[in-house]
N, C-alpha and C positions, 0 to 999 in steps of 0.2 A: 503647582501641579494640578491636573484636573483627572477625573476619571478616565478619561480616553488614553491617557498616557499608560495607565493601569491595563486596560484591555489590551494594548497594544505590546505590551510586555509578556504577553502570556499567550499561548495558542492552544487550548484544551482540545478545540473540536477543529481545526485544521494543521494542514501539513506546514512546514516550514519553508518558504521561499525565500526570504532575505536572507543571506550568507551571513549577515551580520549577528541574526537572531540564532544561528545555528550554534549548537556546542556538543563537543565531544566527539564521539563516533571517530577519532583519527585513524584506527586501523581500518574501519571500512572504507573512508574517503582515500586513504592510500591505495589499497586493493583496487577500488575502482580506477585511480589514475592509472594505475598499473595494467590494468584490463584494457583501458582505451586506448592503450599503445600495442595492444596482441592484435595483429591484422588478422580479420577474418574470423575473430573469436566471437562468442557469444556473451553478453555480461548477463547474470542471474543473480538478483537481489531478492532472496528468500529469508522467512523465521516467521516466528508468531504475529499474531494480531497485534498493533497497538504498540510496537518497539519503534515506528519511525521508518519504515522503509521509501515509504513514499517520499519523506522528507530528504533521506539519501539519495534517491533517484533524482529528486530536482536539483539537489545540488551539483550531483555528477553531470546533470544535464548542463547548467551552466559553466562548469569546468571545461565540459566538451567543446561548448560554443566559444571558449577563449578565455572565461573570467579566472583570474588568480585570486580573488579575494579570500575565499575559504582557503585555499593552500596556503596564503602566507599567514592566515590567523591561526592554522594549525600547525605551521611551521613545516609544511611537506613540501615547499618550492622546489627542493632539490631531484623530486621525483617527478616532474613535469618536464616534458622534451624540451630541448632546448628554444627550439623554435615555436612553443607553447602550441595549445590545440586550435583546431579550426573547423570543427564538424559541423554540418547542417545537421540538427536534431528534430526528428518528426516525431513527436510524442503524443500518445492515444491513450485513452484509458476504456476498459472493456467492462461493461455490465451484464446485465441479464438478458440483455436481446443478442450478446455475443455467445451462441450456442457450441459453435465448432471453429475451425481454422478459416472456411469459405467466409463465414461472419466476420472475423478478424482481419481478412484481407479485405473484405466490402468496407470495413470501418475505417481501414487505413488509407485505401484508395479514395472514398469517397465522403468520410467523414460523417459528422451530422450536428446538431446544434452545440455539441460542447466538445467536439473533436474536430480538426482541421482534417481538410482533404491532402492527401499528398500532393496533388496537380496544384494546390495552392501555392508550392514551392517553385513551379514552372514561372516562364517569364509570361505567360499568357494562361495563368491557371485556371481563371474563371470561365475564357471561353473554351479551353480544352476540357474543362469537366464538363459543361453543359453540352459539348458537341459529342462525347463520349458518352453520354447519359442517353442522348436521344438517339443514338445508333442502338445503343444495346437493348432500350426499352421498345424499340421497334421490332426486335426479333423475340419479344416475349420474355426473355430472359437475360441474365449478364453475361452476353457471350464472353466477358473476360474469363469465366469460370467455366470454361469447356465447349461451348458452342460456336460454330463458326459461322461468320457473315457470311452473306450471300448476295447476290445481285451488284448492280453497279451503283456509283454515285460517288461524291466528292469525299463524303464522311467517311467511307469505307476506305477510300484510297490515303486519306490523313491518318486513321487510326487501323489500318489492317495491321502495322506491327506489333499493335496491342492485342491480338486476337491469334489464339492457337488452340488446339486441342489439349494441350499441356498447359494448365494454368500455372503452374508453378513457373515454367519457364516464361510465360507471358508476365507474370508478378515481377519477375528478374529484369524483364526487357524495362518496364515502367521505373524500376528503381534506377535501372542504367540511365535512362532517360533525365529523370531528376537529378542525379549525381553528375551528369556530365553538364547540364545546365547551371548548376550550383557552382559545380566547379571550385569548391573547397579544398584546402591541402589535403585535410586528413580524410573526407570523402561524407557520407551519410549514414547516420545512426538512427534507427527505427527504435523508438524505446516505448514499451508495451506495459502499462500498469494495469494492476488487478488481473494478471493472468491466469490467477486460481480460480476464479470465476467460470470460466470456459469449462462446460461440461466434456466435450469430446474434443482433447487435445491432439489426436492423432494425426500424424503429417507435419506437425510444425517442426520436427527435427529435420525433414526431408528439405523444407524450405530454408531452413538454417544451412544446411550444407549447400544446397542448390544455389542459393541468391546472395550468400556470403561470400565477401572477395577481399582484396587489400583496401578496398574504399567503400566497403558496404558492411556494416555491421548490425547486430540485433541486440536489442537488450529486453530483458523482463523482469517484470516486478510481482510478487505474489506471496500468497500465505501459504508456507510449507515446513516440515519438520526436516526435510533433505532434499535435494537435487532429484532424487525418483520421483518424489510426489509431486513436485512442480511440473516436469517433462516425462510423459509417460515414456519417449524412447529415447531418453537420455543417452542412453549407451551408445546410439549411432553416431551422436555428435562428437560424443569422446573429450579428447582434449581441447576442442573449440571452445569449451564452457569455461569461463570465469567465475567462480562462484564467490558470492560475498554473503555470508551467512550473518543476519543482524539479531544480534542476542540482548537481551535485556541490559538496560543501562547499570554501570555500577554506581555506588555511592557517591564516588567522585563526580561522575557526569551529571548525576541528579542533582549535586550541590552547584554545580556549574549553571544549570538551568535558572536556579535561583539568583545567583552572581550576576547573570546576564540580564534578569529580571530589575536587579537594584539599579544596574547600569543604565538602564532605558528608562527609569524614572531619576535618574541623576543624584541617586543615593538619597534620595528624599524620605524613604522608607527602605530599612534594611532586616533582614533577617538575623536573629541571635543564633547561636550555635546550638543552641537546644531545639530551636524551631525547625533548625535545617535537617538536623537529626532525625525528629519525628516525621516530618514529610517524607523523608527518604523512607524510613521505616514502614509507614503506610504504603508507599508506592510500590514496595516489592519488585522494582526494578523498569517499571513502566513511566515513561515520562508523562503519560496522561494524567496521572494521579499528582504528578508534581506540578503541572501546569494548573488543575483544577485547584489543589488546594492553595498554592502559591497565589492565585488570583485570587480567590476568595479571601485569603488571608490578608492581602494588600488592602484589598476594599473594606474589610472590616476595620483594620488599622487606619485607612482615611477616613472612615465614617468616625471612628473615634479620637481621630487627631492624634494618634500615636506615629512617632517616628521608628519604633522598635518592635518589631513581631516577634512575640515570645513562645515558648513552649506551651504555656497555658492557653494562648490564643489558638494556636494550631490543637490543643486536644479539645476544645470548644468547638472549633470547626469539624473536627474528625466524628465527634458525637453528633452534630448535625447531619453528617453524611450517613451515619450507620442507623439513626433514627428515621431516615427518609425525608427529613426536613430541608435538606440543601436539593434541589432541583435539578437533576442531570438526566442523561438518555438510559443511565443504567436503573435508575428508580421506575421509569415506566416500563422497562423490560421485565423488572423484577416482579411489577403486579400482573403483567401478561403472562409470565411463567406460572406462577402460582394461582393466578384466577381466586376464586373463592375455594380452593381446595386446601386443608392443612396438611394432607397427606402429599401433595405436590411440594408445598414447602418444605415438609420433613426430607424428602428424596433429594430435593434440590439443594439442601444443607448438607446433606449426606455426602453428596457428589463434590460440594464445594470446599469440604472439610479434609478432603484426599487430596495430598500436595502433589501427587505423582501428574504428569502431563496426560498420561493415556492410563485411563481408569478402568479395572476389569469391572462390568457391570453386576455380573453374579452375585459378588460379596455385599455390595451395596443394596442390590434389591432383597438381599436375604437378611440384613439388618434392617431394612424397613418393614418387612413382613412380621420379622420378631416384634417390632415394636406396636404391633396390632393392624398394619394397613395391608390386608390380604391382597388386594387388587395393584400391588407395587409395578406389575406390568402394564397395567392400563396407565398408571402413572407415569412410567417411563415414556409412554407415548407421548402424554401431553407435552413433555419436555424435548423429544426429537422431532414435532411436527414442525412444520413451516408457519409460523405465526406472520404478524405484521412486519417485522424485518426479516429474522431468521430462526431457525432452531437454536434452543440452547445448549444442545448436546448433539456432536455430530460423529457417528461410528466411524472410528479411524482404521479398525480391522475386527475381525470377528470377534464379538463380545466385550471389545473396548471401545470405549468412549472418550472424548475430549470435548471441553467447553469451545465453542465456535468463537468466543471471545475470551481470551485469558483474564483481561481486566474484569470483565463481568462476574468471573470465577472469584475473584478478589472481594468484589463487591458484595456478592451473595453469602460469602464468608463472614464479613463483617457485618451486614446488615442485621438490624434486630430482627427478631421474629415479629411477624405479623400477626400469629394467631397464637 
């Protein structure tokens, strides 16, 4: 075996695309399969950060397109329709440039360097895309979002159907054209990942209600503790939403990750029961830590020419993590958060030690001030401001905060004191 096999056995920094490497989550996959059979419904995959929502979404994408690999692996074939699925899936990912629903529609329609254009699904996608862009740019703005085209011309006659005063209805027509040209049995599924980053989500429920049909479905994936947090006007969609709440993994599922990794390296390196227990304990339900510690443990065993990973080896690795000697994105984030301030580290540790998801700030600030840090409120500003990546803490409701990344909360709690 070589190091490349070990690297491919774990995915600490990327989602799982290959169904052969996907483990657990049978309940979520089963719920997703049933949701795909709900005509006109909106699939909503939500939960805390770093629990594997995107991996689940990508597996459901493949299932919707007709793959039966994962359903067979999880023994869920009986939930598939008798004739199987045959959706055309248009998958897009949001980022900070998608600020509202109009931006989202532009991303879906025109794509960018990372996301395909919806027009690429048509028989003359590139030609259609370039022609409509020229038409819309000629009128100073994207006419498809509410401004009418004027004047005469061949391009207008070709694309007049795409332009109206009601951009929702216009978007619906574009979806209909794509769906008609693709002519798949189940229709078109528009799957939107990282939906939570959109600041202004108003109007999305109206789009779902207006554009969904027996052959057109929407799916969204995002960080949230409830459907209401993910879709502001969800009540207007009502029974159309098929919710998949992704929770932290249980110990059995975490062990499955390690078992799958053993299989990937042809069982040349294996985890003993003590090492599995310790890795699952440190992970606290988050697959990221299992992938991180599992990969590093295999690499260390490979370096030492050991075929069995023991509990003592995992303990050694855990000590490297908490002392900051194992390079991770969270080590950099920890240093960015505390800077050169002992007070910031005290405040960060105090929040990390509170095991509740939503943490009342008043009690924490009072504790820190009693420890002699009179400027606790100023220290709080340092943890809630946007830095290189994102703020450490986000206000969930008045006076209550949660960690933007719950995995970092675990890391901050375990990490040895810098000061």
